[in-house]
ZAZA-115305 format. One record per residue (C-alpha): residue in three letters; residue number from 0; x negated, y, z. Coordinates in pm, 1 decimal. Example, Ala and Ser with C-alpha at 12.3 -4.5 7.8 and 13.67 -1.06 7.14 Angstrom:
PT    r    k        c1        c2        c3
PT  ala    0   -1230.0    -450.0     780.0
PT  ser    1   -1367.0    -106.0     714.0
//
This chain:
PT    r    k        c1        c2        c3
PT  met    0       0.0       0.0       0.0
PT  lys    1    -117.8     348.1     -79.1
PT  leu    2    -103.4     620.6     180.0
PT  lys    3    -177.6     988.7     145.0
PT  phe    4    -244.5    1220.6     436.0
PT  arg    5    -288.8    1586.5     496.4
PT  asn    6    -527.9    1672.9     776.2
PT  ser    7    -643.0    2005.8     904.7
PT  asn    8    -943.1    1846.4    1073.6
PT  val    9   -1121.9    1744.7     753.9
PT  ser   10   -1251.3    1949.0     462.8
PT  ser   11    -995.4    2133.6     253.8
PT  glu   12   -1065.0    1903.2     -40.1
PT  ala   13   -1009.7    1596.2     170.4
PT  ala   14    -705.7    1754.5     332.4
PT  lys   15    -541.2    1786.8      -6.2
PT  ser   16    -637.2    1455.5    -149.3
PT  ala   17    -695.9    1183.3     108.0
PT  asp   18    -514.6     878.0     -25.2
PT  phe   19    -514.9     601.3     229.3
PT  glu   20    -442.6     229.7     214.2
PT  met   21    -364.1     106.0     564.0
PT  lys   22    -164.0    -206.8     647.2
PT  thr   23    -262.2    -309.9    1001.3
PT  val   24    -228.3    -670.9    1106.2
PT  ala   25    -272.1    -614.8    1478.1
PT  lys   26     -72.5    -396.6    1713.7
PT  arg   27    -228.4     -54.7    1761.4
PT  ala   28    -152.2     270.5    1940.0
PT  trp   29      15.8     524.2    1716.2
PT  asn   30      29.0     898.9    1753.8
PT  arg   31     372.1    1020.1    1651.8
PT  arg   32     302.7    1389.5    1577.9
PT  lys   33     550.5    1407.2    1295.0
PT  ser   34     903.7    1508.1    1206.3
PT  leu   35    1134.9    1232.1    1093.8
PT  ser   36    1339.7    1477.9     891.9
PT  his   37    1060.6    1556.2     647.0
PT  gly   38     881.2    1334.9     395.5
PT  leu   39     547.7    1521.5     394.2
PT  leu   40     390.3    1586.7     730.8
PT  ala   41      66.6    1728.5     859.8
PT  val   42     -84.4    1439.3    1057.0
PT  pro   43    -430.7    1446.7    1217.8
PT  leu   44    -606.0    1163.5    1040.0
PT  val   45    -811.2    1047.9    1335.2
PT  ser   46    -499.8     995.7    1546.2
PT  val   47    -305.8     772.3    1309.0
PT  ala   48    -363.9     415.3    1201.5
PT  leu   49    -124.1     327.3     924.9
PT  leu   50      10.7      41.6     718.9
PT  ala   51      68.6     -70.0     403.5
PT  ala   52     302.3     -97.7     360.3
PT  ala   53    -587.0    -400.9    -129.7
PT  cys   54   -2292.1    -848.6   -1523.3
PT  gly   55   -2500.3    -816.2   -1827.2
PT  ser   56   -2443.8    -821.6   -2200.3
PT  ser   57   -2255.9   -1149.6   -2187.8
PT  ser   58   -2086.0   -1391.4   -1955.0
PT  ser   59   -2034.6   -1764.7   -1967.2
PT  ser   60   -1664.5   -1713.5   -1908.2
PT  ser   61   -1384.9   -1483.4   -2012.6
PT  val   62   -1020.4   -1414.3   -1953.5
PT  ser   63    -708.8   -1341.7   -2146.7
PT  thr   64    -531.5   -1068.2   -1954.0
PT  ser   65    -160.2   -1000.2   -1939.6
PT  thr   66      -0.7    -708.4   -1760.4
PT  thr   67     326.4    -900.2   -1744.0
PT  ser   68     194.6   -1121.3   -1467.7
PT  gly   69      50.3    -832.3   -1272.0
PT  gly   70    -308.7    -935.1   -1338.0
PT  pro   71    -552.7   -1139.0   -1542.0
PT  thr   72    -509.2   -1506.0   -1621.6
PT  thr   73    -785.7   -1737.8   -1736.6
PT  thr   74    -724.0   -1934.2   -2053.7
PT  ser   75   -1076.3   -2042.4   -2144.0
PT  ala   76   -1389.8   -2140.8   -1954.1
PT  ser   77   -1621.1   -2007.8   -2224.4
PT  ser   78   -1586.4   -1722.6   -2468.0
PT  ser   79   -1774.2   -1422.9   -2593.0
PT  asn   80   -1846.4   -1091.2   -2430.5
PT  ala   81   -1621.8    -942.0   -2695.8
PT  ser   82   -1328.8   -1141.9   -2561.7
PT  leu   83   -1388.9   -1012.0   -2210.5
PT  lys   84   -1411.4    -659.2   -2343.3
PT  ala   85   -1084.3    -702.5   -2530.6
PT  ser   86    -915.3    -837.9   -2220.4
PT  leu   87   -1014.9    -537.3   -2013.3
PT  ala   88    -925.6    -299.1   -2293.7
PT  asn   89    -577.6    -448.5   -2292.1
PT  leu   90    -543.6    -356.5   -1925.6
PT  glu   91    -626.1       6.0   -2003.2
PT  ser   92    -293.8      46.5   -2181.5
PT  val   93      15.8     170.2   -2002.3
PT  pro   94     183.4    -147.6   -1868.8
PT  gln   95     508.7    -259.2   -2027.4
PT  phe   96     799.0    -415.0   -1844.6
PT  thr   97     846.5    -789.6   -1845.2
PT  pro   98    1137.4    -936.3   -1644.9
PT  pro   99    1010.6   -1062.7   -1307.4
PT  gly  100    1288.1   -1322.9   -1299.9
PT  pro  101    1607.7   -1436.4   -1475.1
PT  ala  102    1875.5   -1182.7   -1564.8
PT  phe  103    2183.7   -1144.3   -1344.2
PT  asn  104    2502.3    -938.6   -1321.3
PT  ala  105    2441.7    -650.5   -1081.5
PT  ser  106    2796.5    -519.0   -1122.9
PT  lys  107    2911.0    -784.0    -874.3
PT  leu  108    2740.4    -576.0    -604.8
PT  ala  109    2877.9    -236.6    -711.7
PT  gly  110    2933.0      -9.9    -413.0
PT  gly  111    2726.3    -228.0    -182.3
PT  lys  112    2490.9     -76.4      73.1
PT  ile  113    2116.7    -133.6     102.2
PT  val  114    1904.3      20.3     377.9
PT  ser  115    1539.3     110.6     314.2
PT  val  116    1332.3     138.0     631.7
PT  asp  117    1014.9     338.3     570.7
PT  cys  118     763.2     250.4     841.4
PT  ala  119     517.0     517.1     721.9
PT  pro  120     726.9     833.1     679.9
PT  ser  121     428.5    1067.0     702.8
PT  ala  122     264.0     906.2     400.8
PT  ala  123     340.3    1015.2      45.7
PT  pro  124     302.3     687.0    -151.0
PT  pro  125     535.0     483.9      73.7
PT  ala  126     774.4     775.7      43.6
PT  gln  127     734.6     739.7    -332.2
PT  thr  128     835.9     373.4    -309.9
PT  thr  129    1124.6     452.4     -75.5
PT  ala  130    1253.3     726.2    -306.4
PT  ala  131    1235.9     479.2    -593.1
PT  thr  132    1462.6     237.3    -406.7
PT  val  133    1720.9     515.3    -388.8
PT  ala  134    1692.9     588.3    -761.8
PT  ala  135    1699.3     221.8    -857.9
PT  gly  136    1991.9     155.1    -629.0
PT  lys  137    2187.6     440.2    -783.7
PT  ala  138    2118.1     300.9   -1129.8
PT  ala  139    2256.9     -34.1   -1012.3
PT  gly  140    2569.2     120.4    -860.2
PT  leu  141    2453.4      73.0    -501.1
PT  asn  142    2439.7     306.9    -203.9
PT  val  143    2088.7     315.6     -57.9
PT  thr  144    2038.0     465.8     288.2
PT  val  145    1687.4     561.9     402.7
PT  leu  146    1574.2     535.8     764.3
PT  ala  147    1232.3     679.7     849.8
PT  gly  148    1051.6     458.5    1096.8
PT  gly  149     765.5     541.0    1330.0
PT  asn  150     432.6     498.6    1151.6
PT  glu  151     406.4     150.2    1302.0
PT  asp  152     534.5     264.5    1637.0
PT  ile  153     681.7     -79.9    1694.8
PT  pro  154     961.5      19.0    1934.9
PT  leu  155    1076.2     294.3    1700.0
PT  asp  156    1053.7      75.1    1390.0
PT  thr  157    1248.9    -192.0    1577.1
PT  gln  158    1513.8      64.9    1660.9
PT  phe  159    1553.8     161.4    1295.0
PT  ile  160    1575.0    -198.7    1175.3
PT  asp  161    1836.6    -261.1    1443.8
PT  gln  162    2023.4      45.0    1317.0
PT  ala  163    1999.8     -92.3     964.5
PT  ile  164    2151.4    -421.5    1082.5
PT  asn  165    2439.1    -235.6    1249.6
PT  glu  166    2524.3     -72.4     916.7
PT  lys  167    2595.4    -422.5     779.7
PT  pro  168    2419.9    -376.9     443.0
PT  ile  169    2391.6    -643.2     175.6
PT  ala  170    2012.7    -628.2     223.0
PT  ile  171    1735.2    -441.4     403.1
PT  ile  172    1410.0    -327.6     239.7
PT  thr  173    1109.0    -258.0     461.1
PT  val  174     848.1     -25.5     308.4
PT  gly  175     497.9     -25.7     451.5
PT  cys  176     606.5    -227.4     754.3
PT  thr  177     409.2    -513.7     908.3
PT  pro  178     641.7    -814.6     943.1
PT  pro  179     425.1   -1000.5    1200.2
PT  leu  180     476.6    -709.0    1439.1
PT  leu  181     851.8    -692.0    1385.1
PT  thr  182     961.1   -1051.7    1431.2
PT  val  183    1231.6    -967.0    1686.8
PT  pro  184    1435.6    -727.3    1467.3
PT  leu  185    1368.1    -930.6    1153.0
PT  gln  186    1495.6   -1242.0    1326.8
PT  ala  187    1802.2   -1041.8    1428.8
PT  ala  188    1858.5    -950.2    1064.6
PT  lys  189    1829.8   -1314.5     963.1
PT  asn  190    2071.7   -1417.7    1236.7
PT  ala  191    2316.2   -1158.4    1103.8
PT  gly  192    2287.2   -1303.5     755.0
PT  ile  193    2117.8    -992.8     614.7
PT  pro  194    1822.8   -1068.7     382.7
PT  val  195    1506.4    -860.6     411.5
PT  val  196    1273.0    -766.8     126.9
PT  cys  197     921.1    -657.8     219.8
PT  ala  198     752.2    -390.1       3.1
PT  asn  199     401.2    -246.5      21.5
PT  tyr  200     264.5    -489.4     278.4
PT  ile  201      57.5    -763.6     115.1
PT  pro  202      -6.9    -894.9    -238.1
PT  pro  203     264.2   -1148.9    -328.2
PT  thr  204     200.4   -1521.6    -312.6
PT  val  205     474.4   -1711.4    -491.3
PT  gly  206     558.9   -2026.9    -300.2
PT  ala  207     444.9   -1892.6      36.4
PT  pro  208     705.7   -1805.4     302.1
PT  gly  209     862.0   -1477.7     201.1
PT  gln  210     614.7   -1473.2     -90.0
PT  gly  211     348.1   -1374.7     162.7
PT  cys  212     560.3   -1157.1     390.8
PT  gly  213     649.4   -1443.2     623.4
PT  pro  214     944.9   -1674.2     685.6
PT  leu  215    1177.9   -1393.3     794.3
PT  ala  216    1156.0   -1220.4     456.4
PT  phe  217    1334.6   -1312.3     133.8
PT  gly  218    1059.1   -1186.8     -95.2
PT  asp  219     779.3    -941.8    -161.9
PT  ala  220     714.6    -641.9    -387.9
PT  met  221     360.1    -513.8    -436.2
PT  gln  222      58.4    -515.4    -665.4
PT  pro  223    -146.4    -837.8    -698.3
PT  ala  224    -476.9    -925.3    -531.8
PT  ser  225    -619.0    -992.7    -880.2
PT  glu  226    -732.9    -631.8    -888.5
PT  gly  227   -1054.0    -771.2    -738.1
PT  thr  228   -1096.9   -1003.4   -1036.0
PT  val  229   -1076.5    -707.9   -1273.6
PT  leu  230   -1349.3    -525.9   -1079.6
PT  ala  231   -1575.0    -831.7   -1112.8
PT  gln  232   -1509.1    -841.6   -1486.5
PT  leu  233   -1607.2    -474.6   -1511.6
PT  val  234   -1939.4    -548.8   -1344.7
PT  ala  235   -1994.8    -846.0   -1575.7
PT  leu  236   -1918.3    -641.0   -1885.1
PT  asn  237   -2118.4    -330.9   -1794.5
PT  gly  238   -2412.7    -501.6   -1628.1
PT  pro  239   -2687.5    -535.0   -1540.4
PT  lys  240   -2661.2    -911.7   -1521.8
PT  asn  241   -2829.4    -905.9   -1178.5
PT  ala  242   -2630.8    -610.0   -1047.2
PT  gln  243   -2663.5    -517.7    -680.4
PT  ile  244   -2333.5    -421.9    -518.3
PT  gly  245   -2224.9    -250.8    -197.5
PT  phe  246   -1873.6    -337.2     -75.9
PT  leu  247   -1667.6    -131.3     168.5
PT  ser  248   -1383.6    -329.3     324.3
PT  ala  249   -1097.8    -237.8     555.7
PT  asp  250   -1010.1    -571.3     710.7
PT  glu  251    -733.2    -435.0     932.6
PT  ile  252    -533.7    -368.9     616.1
PT  ala  253    -354.9    -683.9     503.2
PT  gly  254    -455.5    -654.4     136.6
PT  ser  255    -827.4    -590.8     190.4
PT  pro  256    -943.3    -951.1     249.7
PT  ala  257    -737.2   -1066.2     -51.0
PT  val  258    -903.0    -817.6    -285.4
PT  glu  259   -1247.0    -896.6    -145.4
PT  lys  260   -1188.8   -1268.7    -197.1
PT  thr  261   -1084.2   -1229.1    -561.6
PT  phe  262   -1377.4    -993.6    -624.7
PT  gln  263   -1628.4   -1242.7    -486.7
PT  ala  264   -1470.7   -1528.9    -680.1
PT  gly  265   -1473.9   -1314.4    -993.7
PT  leu  266   -1843.8   -1240.0    -956.4
PT  ala  267   -1920.3   -1609.8    -911.2
PT  lys  268   -1736.8   -1684.1   -1234.5
PT  tyr  269   -1826.8   -1392.0   -1460.2
PT  cys  270   -2157.2   -1265.8   -1321.8
PT  pro  271   -2323.6   -1538.7   -1111.4
PT  ser  272   -2654.4   -1350.8   -1096.2
PT  cys  273   -2487.6   -1045.3    -948.3
PT  lys  274   -2516.2   -1001.1    -573.7
PT  ile  275   -2318.5    -822.7    -305.0
PT  ala  276   -2617.4    -678.6    -124.8
PT  ala  277   -2416.9    -520.5     156.4
PT  ile  278   -2065.6    -550.3     296.3
PT  gln  279   -1948.8    -302.9     557.0
PT  asn  280   -1606.5    -305.0     718.0
PT  val  281   -1475.1      30.0     836.0
PT  asn  282   -1169.6      46.1    1058.4
PT  pro  283    -912.0     269.2     882.5
PT  gly  284    -868.3     471.4    1200.9
PT  asn  285   -1238.1     565.7    1175.5
PT  trp  286   -1250.2     661.9     808.6
PT  val  287   -1267.7    1033.6     884.1
PT  thr  288   -1568.8    1006.2    1112.8
PT  ser  289   -1740.9     691.7     987.8
PT  leu  290   -1693.4     635.2     615.8
PT  thr  291   -1925.7     902.2     475.7
PT  pro  292   -2218.5     822.7     711.1
PT  thr  293   -2162.7     449.7     656.8
PT  ile  294   -2192.0     497.7     281.0
PT  asn  295   -2497.5     718.2     321.2
PT  ser  296   -2665.1     453.1     536.5
PT  met  297   -2579.8     182.3     283.8
PT  leu  298   -2730.1     383.1      -0.6
PT  val  299   -3048.4     448.4     199.7
PT  ala  300   -3085.0      84.0     303.1
PT  his  301   -3015.0     -39.6     -49.4
PT  pro  302   -3150.3     223.9    -288.8
PT  asn  303   -3117.9      -9.5    -588.2
PT  leu  304   -2741.4     -51.0    -570.0
PT  asn  305   -2579.8     -43.5    -912.3
PT  tyr  306   -2221.0     -39.5    -786.2
PT  leu  307   -2034.4      79.0    -480.7
PT  val  308   -1691.4     -78.1    -430.1
PT  pro  309   -1457.6      94.4    -184.1
PT  val  310   -1184.4    -169.1    -152.1
PT  phe  311    -912.4      98.9    -169.7
PT  asp  312    -915.8     436.1    -341.4
PT  gly  313    -776.0     589.4     -22.4
PT  met  314   -1143.6     619.0      71.3
PT  thr  315   -1188.0     867.3    -214.6
PT  pro  316   -1269.1    1192.7     -28.2
PT  phe  317   -1526.8    1025.4     193.8
PT  val  318   -1688.1     841.0     -96.1
PT  thr  319   -1721.9    1158.2    -300.5
PT  ala  320   -1865.6    1341.0       1.8
PT  ala  321   -2131.2    1071.3      38.9
PT  leu  322   -2217.8    1078.1    -331.9
PT  lys  323   -2276.3    1451.3    -315.1
PT  ser  324   -2501.6    1428.8      -9.4
PT  ser  325   -2713.7    1128.5    -113.5
PT  pro  326   -2975.3    1129.7    -393.3
PT  ala  327   -2889.4     764.3    -463.3
PT  gly  328   -2528.6     864.6    -517.7
PT  lys  329   -2615.3    1006.8    -858.1
PT  ser  330   -2688.9     666.2   -1010.2
PT  val  331   -2445.3     427.9    -839.4
PT  lys  332   -2118.7     346.6   -1020.2
PT  ile  333   -1793.5     358.9    -822.8
PT  ile  334   -1516.8     107.6    -894.2
PT  thr  335   -1213.2      65.6    -673.1
PT  thr  336    -850.9     -50.7    -653.8
PT  gln  337    -493.8      70.5    -600.1
PT  gly  338    -463.9     330.5    -878.1
PT  ser  339    -324.8     600.6    -649.5
PT  ile  340    -211.4     915.7    -821.3
PT  gly  341    -381.9    1236.4    -713.2
PT  ala  342    -741.2    1257.8    -594.2
PT  ala  343    -848.0     910.7    -706.1
PT  met  344    -712.9     955.4   -1058.0
PT  thr  345    -879.6    1296.4   -1077.3
PT  asp  346   -1215.0    1140.8    -985.7
PT  val  347   -1169.3     873.4   -1251.5
PT  glu  348   -1067.9    1129.8   -1510.8
PT  asn  349   -1369.5    1352.4   -1444.2
PT  gly  350   -1612.9    1059.0   -1437.6
PT  thr  351   -1697.5    1062.6   -1066.2
PT  phe  352   -1551.0     712.5   -1045.9
PT  met  353   -1620.6     461.4   -1322.4
PT  ala  354   -1283.1     289.0   -1285.5
PT  asp  355    -981.1     226.9   -1065.9
PT  val  356    -734.9     -58.5   -1109.9
PT  gly  357    -389.9     -38.3    -956.6
PT  ser  358     -17.5      -5.6   -1000.8
PT  ser  359     282.9     223.9    -966.9
PT  asp  360     439.5     283.0    -624.9
PT  thr  361     761.9     380.5    -800.0
PT  trp  362     767.7      52.0    -991.0
PT  val  363     732.4    -125.5    -654.9
PT  gly  364    1053.2      42.5    -537.6
PT  trp  365    1250.7     -77.5    -840.7
PT  thr  366    1109.2    -426.8    -791.2
PT  ala  367    1220.4    -422.8    -427.8
PT  ile  368    1578.0    -332.6    -529.6
PT  asp  369    1575.3    -616.2    -784.3
PT  gln  370    1465.6    -856.7    -510.8
PT  ala  371    1729.4    -721.8    -270.6
PT  met  372    2010.5    -779.1    -521.4
PT  arg  373    1888.9   -1131.9    -592.4
PT  ala  374    1898.5   -1196.2    -218.5
PT  ala  375    2248.6   -1049.8    -183.2
PT  leu  376    2372.2   -1268.5    -469.5
PT  lys  377    2206.5   -1572.6    -310.9
PT  leu  378    1980.6   -1620.5    -611.7
PT  gln  379    1619.6   -1731.8    -601.0
PT  pro  380    1351.2   -1464.7    -543.5
PT  glu  381    1169.3   -1321.2    -842.1
PT  thr  382     937.1   -1568.7   -1004.2
PT  asn  383     678.9   -1292.8   -1048.2
PT  pro  384     709.3   -1017.9    -786.0
PT  ala  385     365.0    -868.3    -855.2
PT  val  386     391.8    -524.5   -1013.6
PT  pro  387     179.2    -494.8   -1331.4
PT  ile  388    -160.5    -331.9   -1295.1
PT  arg  389    -349.4     -87.3   -1512.5
PT  leu  390    -723.6     -31.8   -1546.9
PT  glu  391    -782.5     341.2   -1529.5
PT  thr  392   -1097.1     487.2   -1684.8
PT  ala  393   -1188.3     834.8   -1802.6
PT  ala  394   -1107.1     727.0   -2156.4
PT  ser  395    -770.8     569.2   -2076.3
PT  leu  396    -660.8     869.0   -1866.0
PT  lys  397    -766.2    1133.2   -2115.5
PT  gly  398    -491.0    1393.8   -2138.9
PT  ala  399    -275.7    1233.4   -1866.9
PT  asn  400    -160.1    1421.7   -1560.0
PT  pro  401    -351.1    1256.1   -1269.7
PT  asn  402     -71.2    1354.8   -1032.5
PT  ser  403     207.7    1192.9   -1235.5
PT  asp  404     304.5     830.4   -1177.4
PT  ala  405     506.8     829.1   -1498.9
PT  ala  406     217.0     969.4   -1701.5
PT  ile  407     -18.2     696.6   -1580.8
PT  tyr  408     211.5     394.1   -1557.4
PT  gly  409     499.3     483.3   -1787.7
PT  thr  410     866.8     422.1   -1718.9
PT  ser  411     940.2     108.1   -1920.1
PT  tyr  412    1059.8     -62.3   -1602.9
PT  val  413    1356.6     175.0   -1570.2
PT  gln  414    1538.9      58.0   -1882.2
PT  gly  415    1389.3    -286.8   -1840.3
PT  phe  416    1549.4    -342.6   -1502.5
PT  lys  417    1881.4    -194.5   -1615.2
PT  lys  418    1893.6    -440.4   -1901.3
PT  leu  419    1794.2    -723.9   -1670.9
PT  trp  420    2083.5    -632.1   -1442.7
PT  gly  421    2334.1    -628.1   -1728.7
PT  leu  422    2365.9    -249.7   -1710.9
PT  gly  423    2143.5    -138.0   -1998.3
//
């Protein structure tokens, strides 16, 4: 999940552009200096820990990539460097909608109520997903109510889920919530016969309980962990074949280990001589004070790094600060994930970052509504709940508004979902 903060305690540039990815998997203390009646809040970054809701001229392997599945799929164990290049080039295009499951008749639910519980109301991207559930619900003839939770203040989030249950909706959507910390209200929803869809928490795993969100959830809606595979393919394609890599993780965020795992597996497959020379985990609550010096120390200790991989582009302002202050920062290439609009896309567009791979938060909201209607109709969950990803480079973003989700990811899903629901 992608989170954006405004903070008067950091530099003005960071205050305008800090895009954070924080899905905690352990209970933490939360500072609730916010107003539940507003979507954009000024929140001191150091006081908030938030959710989510993620070599050489040739390679012995290659992939055939499809945006319809949300990420790359391997069809051959050996092919040319040209094939790998073509696969990545395909991902640079604006993704097109492919139905995530069988069509159904949404008109049967006309007038029904869905409640979206936003567990990160001070963060812009979850708000983007939540707003999309309202728009998608309206398109489907539903009434979507939004309840702003407590930035993972568990008692407050529990209160809002309980309120959602009392409204007797056909489904509940949680946005940026952490299901393992909310088992009591989610069990209450299940007992009441109200299905729950989890959005912006963890990359979907079809076949797992709740598609990765746990046994109390009907299904998931988020981008795939295969973003890490794409980063490995970029290293393999751009070289050198023995590239040295620094990796910055955020293990308290649910999607971070998944992306790291696919990145490491991708390197083993596509660039076996490449090496992750340093891995440093930085607690999201310490990004403001620790990320820039951590990067500086990594660059000093490993002056021959070819790539620096911040696991999420929410680290953007602190990465760019480190690059400006370190001589080694002039030669290292930055590749990252999530594709957050705003600061990260600006840094890709101006060449500060080599690439970012991610997906649309708005698309996630439409996917969540699709899942919620399937649940209400007692259908099976989507067969492919992973939102398609795009590889953003300076070339692919040329002329696009870095602050516009529609400009970067298109809007094919809008008409696509309407048609899927029998309303297009």
